[in-house]
C-alpha positions as CSV (number, residue, x, y, z in Angstrom):
1,M,-1.5,10.1,25.6
2,S,0.4,7.1,23.9
3,E,3.1,7.7,21.1
4,R,1.6,8.5,17.8
5,H,4.5,9.7,15.7
6,A,4.5,9.6,11.9
7,V,6.2,11.4,9.1
8,L,5.9,11.0,5.5
9,T,8.8,12.3,3.2
10,V,8.1,12.4,-0.5
11,W,10.2,13.0,-3.6
12,E,8.5,13.9,-6.7
13,T,11.0,15.8,-8.8
14,G,14.7,15.9,-9.0
15,F,15.2,12.5,-9.8
16,A,18.9,12.4,-11.1
17,W,19.7,9.0,-12.3
18,S,23.3,7.7,-12.5
19,A,24.7,5.0,-14.7
20,S,25.2,1.5,-12.9
21,P,26.9,-1.5,-13.6
22,D,24.7,-3.8,-15.7
23,V,22.6,-6.4,-13.4
24,A,22.1,-10.2,-14.1
25,Y,19.0,-11.6,-12.5
26,A,17.6,-15.0,-12.9
27,D,13.8,-14.8,-12.0
28,V,13.6,-17.0,-8.6
29,H,10.0,-17.7,-9.1
30,V,10.2,-19.1,-12.6
31,E,11.4,-22.7,-12.6
32,G,14.6,-23.2,-14.8
33,S,15.1,-19.3,-15.1
34,E,18.3,-18.3,-16.7
35,P,20.0,-15.1,-15.6
36,V,19.4,-12.2,-17.8
37,T,21.5,-9.1,-18.0
38,Y,19.8,-5.7,-17.7
39,R,21.1,-2.3,-18.2
40,A,20.8,-0.3,-14.9
41,R,20.7,3.2,-13.6
42,V,20.1,4.3,-10.1
43,W,18.6,7.0,-7.9
44,E,19.3,7.2,-4.3
45,S,17.4,9.7,-2.0
46,P,19.0,12.1,0.4
47,V,19.7,10.8,3.8
48,V,16.5,11.4,6.2
49,E,17.1,12.4,9.7
50,S,14.0,11.0,11.8
51,P,12.8,13.4,14.5
52,F,12.0,10.4,16.7
53,A,13.4,6.9,16.9
54,A,11.1,5.2,14.5
55,T,10.3,1.5,14.8
56,E,8.8,1.1,11.2
57,L,9.7,2.3,7.7
58,I,7.3,1.7,4.7
59,P,8.3,2.8,1.1
60,S,5.9,3.9,-1.5
61,W,6.5,4.6,-5.4
62,N,4.7,5.6,-8.5
63,A,6.0,4.4,-11.8
64,R,5.5,3.1,-15.2
65,T,7.6,0.0,-16.3
66,P,7.3,-0.4,-20.1
67,A,7.8,-4.0,-21.5
68,G,11.0,-5.4,-20.5
69,T,11.7,-3.2,-17.6
70,W,11.3,-3.2,-13.7
71,L,12.4,-1.7,-10.6
72,H,14.4,-2.8,-7.6
73,V,13.5,-0.8,-4.6
74,E,15.9,-0.9,-1.6
75,G,16.5,1.0,1.7
76,R,18.8,1.1,4.6
77,V,18.4,2.5,8.2
78,G,20.9,3.7,10.6
79,D,21.1,4.5,14.4
80,E,24.2,5.0,16.8
81,S,25.5,1.7,15.8
82,G,26.0,2.8,12.1
83,W,24.1,1.8,9.0
84,T,22.4,-1.5,8.0
85,P,23.4,-2.9,4.5
86,W,21.0,-2.0,1.7
87,F,18.0,-4.5,1.9
88,T,15.4,-5.1,-0.6
89,F,11.8,-3.8,-0.5
90,A,10.7,-4.9,-3.8
91,R,11.4,-6.5,-7.3
92,W,8.7,-4.5,-8.8
93,A,6.8,-4.4,-12.3
94,E,3.4,-3.1,-13.1
95,D,2.7,-6.1,-15.1
96,D,3.8,-10.0,-14.7
97,P,5.7,-12.4,-17.0
98,A,2.3,-13.5,-18.7
99,G,2.1,-10.1,-19.8
100,E,4.9,-7.5,-20.4
101,S,7.0,-7.6,-17.5
102,P,10.5,-9.6,-17.6
103,I,10.2,-10.6,-13.9
104,T,7.8,-11.7,-11.3
105,R,6.8,-9.1,-8.9
106,T,7.9,-10.0,-5.4
107,T,9.4,-9.3,-2.1
108,L,12.2,-11.0,-0.4
109,R,12.0,-13.2,2.5
110,G,14.8,-13.8,5.2
111,Q,16.4,-10.2,5.5
112,A,17.1,-9.8,9.2
113,F,19.9,-7.8,10.9
114,D,20.7,-6.8,14.7
115,A,18.9,-3.6,14.0
116,G,15.6,-5.3,12.9
117,R,14.2,-7.1,10.0
118,V,12.0,-6.7,6.7
119,S,8.6,-7.9,7.0
120,T,7.1,-8.0,3.4
121,D,7.0,-4.2,2.6
122,T,7.8,-2.9,6.0
123,W,11.1,-2.3,8.1
124,L,10.6,-3.4,11.6
125,S,13.0,-2.3,14.2
126,A,14.2,-4.8,16.8
127,A,13.2,-4.5,20.6
128,G,15.1,-1.5,22.0
129,R,16.2,-0.2,18.6
130,G,15.1,2.9,16.3
131,V,15.5,4.3,13.3
132,E,17.3,7.6,13.5
133,R,18.1,8.1,9.8
134,W,17.1,6.3,6.7
135,Q,17.7,6.2,2.8
136,L,15.9,4.6,-0.1
137,R,17.5,3.6,-3.4
138,V,15.8,2.8,-6.7
139,T,17.4,1.1,-9.5
140,A,15.6,1.1,-13.0
141,L,16.5,-2.0,-15.1
142,A,16.1,-2.6,-18.8
143,R,16.7,-5.2,-21.3
144,P,19.5,-3.9,-23.5
145,G,18.7,-2.7,-27.1
146,D,19.2,0.2,-29.7
147,E,16.6,2.3,-27.9
148,I,15.9,1.6,-24.2
149,A,12.6,2.6,-22.8
150,W,13.5,3.1,-19.1
151,P,10.7,3.0,-16.4
152,T,9.4,6.4,-15.3
153,V,9.3,7.2,-11.7
154,S,7.1,10.1,-10.7
155,L,7.0,9.6,-6.8
156,V,9.0,7.8,-4.3
157,A,8.2,8.1,-0.5
158,G,8.9,6.6,2.9
159,A,6.6,6.5,6.0
160,A,8.5,6.4,9.3
161,S,6.5,5.9,12.4
162,R,6.5,4.9,16.1
163,F,3.0,4.1,17.5
164,E,2.4,2.6,20.9
165,I,-1.2,3.0,21.8
166,T,-2.9,1.5,24.9
167,P,-6.1,-0.5,24.4
168,D,-7.9,1.7,27.0
169,E,-7.0,4.9,25.4
170,P,-10.1,7.3,24.7
171,T,-11.0,7.5,21.2
172,S,-11.4,10.7,19.1
173,E,-14.5,12.8,19.3
174,P,-16.2,13.6,16.0
175,G,-14.9,16.4,14.0
176,P,-14.9,17.8,10.5
177,G,-16.1,14.9,8.7
178,R,-19.4,14.5,10.3
179,G,-22.2,14.3,7.7
180,H,-19.7,13.8,4.7
181,E,-19.9,10.9,2.5
182,V,-18.1,10.4,-0.8
183,G,-19.9,8.3,-3.3
184,V,-17.6,5.2,-3.8
185,P,-18.9,2.2,-5.9
186,P,-19.3,-0.8,-3.9
187,H,-17.2,-4.2,-4.7
188,S,-17.5,-7.4,-2.7
189,Q,-14.5,-9.8,-2.6
190,R,-16.8,-12.4,-1.7
191,L,-18.0,-12.5,-5.4
192,H,-14.6,-14.1,-6.1
193,V,-14.3,-16.9,-3.5
194,D,-12.5,-19.9,-4.9
195,T,-11.6,-18.1,-8.3
196,F,-8.0,-18.0,-9.7
197,P,-6.4,-20.3,-7.2
198,E,-2.9,-19.2,-8.4
199,W,-3.6,-15.8,-6.6
200,D,-4.2,-17.0,-3.2
201,N,-7.5,-18.9,-3.8
202,G,-9.7,-15.9,-4.6
203,G,-11.9,-13.5,-2.7
204,R,-11.2,-14.8,0.8
205,S,-8.0,-12.8,0.9
206,W,-8.7,-10.1,-1.8
207,C,-9.7,-7.2,0.4
208,S,-6.6,-4.9,-0.4
209,P,-7.1,-5.0,-4.2
210,T,-10.9,-5.0,-3.9
211,S,-10.4,-1.6,-1.7
212,T,-8.1,-0.3,-4.2
213,T,-10.4,-1.0,-7.2
214,M,-13.1,0.8,-5.4
215,L,-11.1,3.9,-5.1
216,L,-9.7,3.8,-8.8
217,E,-13.4,3.5,-10.0
218,H,-14.3,6.4,-7.9
219,W,-11.5,8.6,-9.5
220,E,-12.3,6.9,-12.8
221,R,-8.9,5.2,-13.0
222,A,-10.2,1.6,-13.2
223,P,-9.1,-0.6,-16.0
224,G,-11.4,-0.5,-19.2
225,R,-13.0,-3.2,-21.1
226,D,-10.1,-4.2,-23.2
227,D,-7.9,-4.3,-20.2
228,V,-9.9,-7.0,-18.4
229,A,-11.0,-9.1,-21.5
230,W,-8.5,-11.8,-20.4
231,V,-10.4,-12.4,-17.2
232,G,-13.0,-14.4,-19.0
233,H,-16.1,-13.4,-16.9
234,D,-18.3,-10.1,-16.3
235,T,-18.1,-10.7,-12.5
236,D,-16.3,-7.5,-11.6
237,P,-13.3,-8.2,-13.7
238,E,-11.6,-5.0,-12.5
239,V,-11.2,-6.6,-9.2
240,V,-9.4,-9.6,-10.7
241,H,-7.3,-7.1,-12.8
242,G,-6.2,-5.4,-9.8
243,V,-5.2,-8.7,-8.0
244,R,-3.2,-9.7,-10.9
245,R,-1.1,-6.3,-10.6
246,V,-0.5,-6.3,-6.8
247,Y,0.1,-10.0,-6.3
248,D,3.4,-10.6,-4.5
249,R,4.6,-13.9,-5.2
250,S,7.1,-14.4,-2.1
251,Y,4.5,-13.1,0.4
252,G,1.9,-15.3,-1.4
253,G,-0.9,-12.7,-1.4
254,A,-2.5,-9.5,-2.9
255,G,-2.3,-7.5,0.5
256,N,1.2,-6.0,-0.1
257,W,0.6,-2.3,1.1
258,A,3.0,-0.6,-1.2
259,F,2.3,-2.9,-4.2
260,N,-1.6,-1.6,-3.9
261,T,-0.4,2.0,-3.9
262,A,2.1,1.5,-6.6
263,Y,-1.1,-0.1,-8.6
264,A,-3.0,3.0,-8.2
265,G,0.1,5.1,-9.2
266,A,0.5,3.1,-12.5
267,R,-3.3,3.9,-13.1
268,G,-2.8,7.7,-12.8
269,L,-3.3,8.4,-9.3
270,R,-0.9,9.9,-6.7
271,A,-0.8,7.2,-4.0
272,F,1.3,6.4,-1.2
273,V,1.1,4.4,2.3
274,T,1.1,6.3,5.4
275,R,-0.1,6.1,9.2
276,L,-2.8,8.6,10.5
277,R,-3.1,9.1,14.3
278,D,-6.8,9.1,14.8
279,L,-10.3,9.4,13.1
280,N,-10.0,13.1,13.1
281,E,-7.2,13.0,10.5
282,A,-9.4,10.6,8.3
283,E,-12.3,13.0,8.6
284,A,-10.0,15.8,7.1
285,F,-9.8,13.5,4.0
286,V,-13.3,12.7,3.8
287,A,-14.3,16.1,4.3
288,S,-12.0,17.1,1.3
289,G,-13.7,14.6,-0.8
290,I,-10.9,11.8,-0.6
291,P,-11.9,8.4,0.5
292,L,-9.1,6.2,2.2
293,V,-8.3,2.4,2.6
294,V,-7.2,1.3,6.1
295,S,-6.0,-1.8,7.8
296,V,-7.8,-3.4,10.6
297,S,-7.6,-6.5,12.6
298,F,-10.3,-7.8,15.2
299,R,-12.2,-10.4,17.0
300,E,-15.9,-10.8,15.8
301,D,-17.2,-9.0,19.2
302,E,-14.8,-6.2,18.6
303,L,-16.7,-4.6,15.5
304,D,-20.3,-4.7,15.7
305,G,-22.0,-5.4,12.3
306,A,-19.1,-6.7,10.4
307,G,-20.1,-10.5,10.9
308,Y,-16.6,-11.8,10.9
309,A,-13.0,-11.9,12.6
310,T,-9.8,-11.1,11.0
311,E,-6.2,-11.1,11.7
312,G,-5.5,-8.6,9.0
313,H,-8.1,-7.0,6.5
314,L,-8.4,-3.7,4.4
315,L,-11.6,-1.7,4.2
316,T,-12.5,1.8,2.9
317,I,-13.5,4.8,4.8
318,V,-15.8,6.8,2.8
319,G,-17.8,8.9,5.1
320,F,-19.1,9.7,8.5
321,T,-22.5,9.9,10.0
322,A,-23.9,13.1,11.5
323,E,-23.0,11.3,14.8
324,G,-19.5,10.7,13.9
325,D,-19.7,6.8,13.1
326,V,-17.8,5.5,10.2
327,V,-19.2,4.7,7.0
328,S,-17.2,2.1,5.2
329,N,-17.4,0.2,1.9
330,D,-16.0,-3.0,3.5
331,P,-15.1,-5.5,0.8
332,N,-15.7,-8.6,3.0
333,S,-19.7,-7.6,3.0
334,H,-20.6,-9.5,5.9
335,R,-19.4,-12.6,4.3
336,I,-22.1,-12.3,1.6
337,A,-21.4,-12.4,-2.0
338,S,-23.1,-9.4,-3.1
339,N,-22.0,-5.7,-3.7
340,D,-25.3,-4.6,-2.2
341,E,-23.8,-5.6,1.5
342,V,-20.7,-3.8,1.2
343,R,-21.7,-0.3,2.6
344,T,-21.5,-0.6,6.4
345,V,-21.7,1.8,9.3
346,Y,-19.5,1.0,11.9
347,R,-19.1,2.5,15.8
348,R,-16.7,5.3,15.8
349,D,-14.9,3.8,19.0
350,Q,-14.7,0.3,17.6
351,L,-13.4,1.1,14.4
352,E,-10.9,3.5,15.8
353,R,-9.7,0.9,18.3
354,V,-9.3,-1.9,15.7
355,W,-7.4,0.4,13.1
356,L,-5.1,2.2,15.5
357,G,-4.6,-0.3,18.3
358,T,-3.5,-3.3,16.2
359,N,-2.3,-1.7,12.8
360,G,-1.1,1.5,13.8
361,G,-3.4,3.8,11.6
362,L,-2.0,2.2,8.4
363,T,-3.8,4.0,5.5
364,Y,-3.5,4.1,1.6
365,V,-4.1,7.6,0.3
366,M,-4.8,7.7,-3.5
367,H,-6.0,10.8,-5.3
368,P,-5.4,12.6,-8.6
369,A,-2.5,15.0,-8.5
370,D,-5.1,18.0,-9.2
371,V,-7.1,17.0,-5.9
372,A,-5.6,18.8,-3.1
373,L,-5.1,17.0,0.1
374,P,-6.2,18.5,3.4
375,T,-3.8,20.6,5.3
376,S,-1.3,18.3,7.0
377,P,-0.1,18.5,10.8
378,A,3.1,20.0,12.0
379,E,4.5,16.4,12.1
380,A,3.3,15.8,8.5
381,N,2.1,12.2,7.8
382,W,0.9,13.2,4.6
383,R,2.0,15.5,1.9
């Protein structure tokens, strides 16, 4: 059996914010931007000791950022050589400068150390190194005023993992999800191809926010008519709203994992990124009535019925057939611009391999706080 280690650590209470020196920041993505001074306060997580030498760490947060406010999300990792400096996971606000945000939502390129590097929203350990302990830090920033409306944070989480899965490893046997399907409204990213070129040229690359939108609509948390009026057309404007609220300017796309769960969190769901070990774990969610978003990559001959190849794609798991195959609302919809083409059944063995073997079981979990998650395993990768 290959290594499939994953632990999710979550904080949802006890955010003891401390005063911090003012921060001057000039938006690097706005030409000619001058530094603006923000009031600041900071929360640091306790140090988390990893039970294994993790090779990846992915943060999540659920927050609201009133007009004029934003969050700076940082992390640091340690091993026998000591701690890295604090590095940036995100400069984040739920809106953008065309709306109520004072800054452009973005990650930060070029953060590399002996121990590893930051790849968009993920810490990746260098070869032969591993994370023995880690810590997150969130700084809330607000424009000065007589009455400051600070950001509110309801969840901070970190998923530490170590996955090494061999291509020939047997796939899981059907389990508790057989015969269960959650009724999730379908949305095709292909309906948006070549629209809104400022956000990565439309639907060719909008798989993540399209999948996120499907789950938001399922949970009745999708944006309303007034929220999407700015889109200017009636072709699934909720998807476009999602793209605008997850777009990562430095990354140049809408596929930032943490930004997608943060968007769902700002819409009222409890949402985080984690890694699942196999489809049996995904079945436990579906059997509990909770659909998932998962990350895959594959050649066209590796996933029968998809009709495309991809180096990175997000789709939903909404159910399992009686035989244990996977029912997915796939936003790429066989490259056909139709919501009627979204629901697809994929072979269990193939889907599990292109999810686990290339993407380490990467999963978005999004649910209302009053909808209980299934019982987690002893090495808890959800809570």
